[in-house]
C-alpha positions, 0 to 999 in steps of 0.5 A: 214331544209336545209342540212346545217342546218341538218348537224349542228344539227347532229354534235351539238347532237354528241358533246353533246352525247361526253360531256355527255359520257365524264361527266359520266366517270368523275364522275365514280368510288367510289362515283358515286352510283354504289356499291362497290365490295369487293372480298374475296378469300375464300367460303362463310361461312368460317371465311375470308368471315364472317370477310368481310361480317361484314365489309361490312356493316360498310363500306357501311355507311362510303362510302354512297355506298353499299359493295357488297361480291363477293367470288372469290375461288381458288388457295390458294385465289390468284385468287381473288388477281389476279382478283384485280390487273387487275381491274380498279383502280376506288376504285370500286373493293376491295381485302378482303385479308387474310394474307397467300395469301400475306406472305406465298403463294409467298414462296410456289407456284410455279406460281403466276399470280401477286406479292402482294407486286408489283401488288397491292394498299395497303389501310388499315389493318383490323384485326389481328388474332391467331389460337388454337391447338385442339386435339381430346378429347380422346388424352392422352395429354391436354397441350403443354408440355404433348403433346410435351412429348408424341410426343418425346416417340412416333416419327412419331405417331401423325398426324395433319390437316390443310386446305392445304398445305402452309396454315397458319395452316399448317405452324403454327403447322410445326413452333411449331414442329420445335421449340419444337423438335417433329415430326408431320405428316401433312394431308392436307384437302380441307379446315378448316370444314372437317379437324375438322370434322376428329379431332373430329372423331378421324382419326386425332390427332390435328390441328390448326384453327382460334380462331373465328371458333375454338371457336364453337368446344372447348365451346361446348366441341367437341375438347381439346384446348392445346394452342393459338398462341398469345403472350397473352392469347385471350379474346375469350378463357381466359383459354387456355394458350399460347404456350410460357407459356409451359415452353419449351425454344423452344416455348418462344417468340412464336408468330404466327398469321395472318391477314386481310387487304383491297387491291385495284388494282395496280395504285390507286391514292394516294387521293383515297387510303387514302380516302378508307383508313379513311373510313375503319379506321372509320367503324372499329371504329364503336362500334358495328362492334368493339364489334362483332370482339371482341366477335369473338376473333380478335384483332384490327389492324388499320393504315395506309397503310404503316403500312400494307406494313411493316408488310406484308414485315416482315412476308413474310421473316418470313415464308420464313425461314419456307417454304424452300422445300414447293412447291404448284402447 
């Protein structure tokens, strides 16, 4: 083989390799066979992780690709959101977000590495959830009105637990206290589980928790349910009244909940955004997933990316009025 022929062969081989690389790159992303990573900002076994894992199974069927849950905990789940915002917007990295990180954290955290309203691509709503206020079984109050009357007669005596400063159960209880005109002491914990343990043990008087997890303790009679934060009674706890049913003027129309939704990195193509939205809505329509979410006490919440944007903006503004003076490092 002459030198000229050898150079032509090497040039042709290099060109073929470049063409193959370009083809592989073009075919990368969603639909390439690569797994989809669904990031969760909370530890495994918790309510957010539970909701994400149920969705991942159904979504895998719709996408024809494996959806793998990846727990990235820390900083009120903002580490998960920040990692998502910086990922390649190819559809292979998604974030299963709980609303407090979107609507509350921007109001209370001294520093956030990303802005949920600007640095993410909203993809689809998934679920709405509500909390239930539960108390230690030995407390003298069993209803909202009795709790409020007791708190007014004993100012500063009652304490409530939460999963941390700025969390939905912290601020939900704070809002309840403000609207009912009572004083409650806040005791933050590192998560709902240790907080619930101390409520059951009597070290703390009460706490709010997501219905999907608190229901276990209620049904086993380890705590006493006081009221749910939804505007109507929850099918998973039909015998537990709403705060609005208490007859207290400040609690009329009390409606404080949260939600789960899926976001992607900033810069995602609109066609890919809508493809994922369609797949998630189809997954949520699967009978098995619908039944499981209902059993856990969740409410259906589906729609377009714009539906998600509008609710997030409205609730971020609402929480800004409740969180004044609260700062989380």
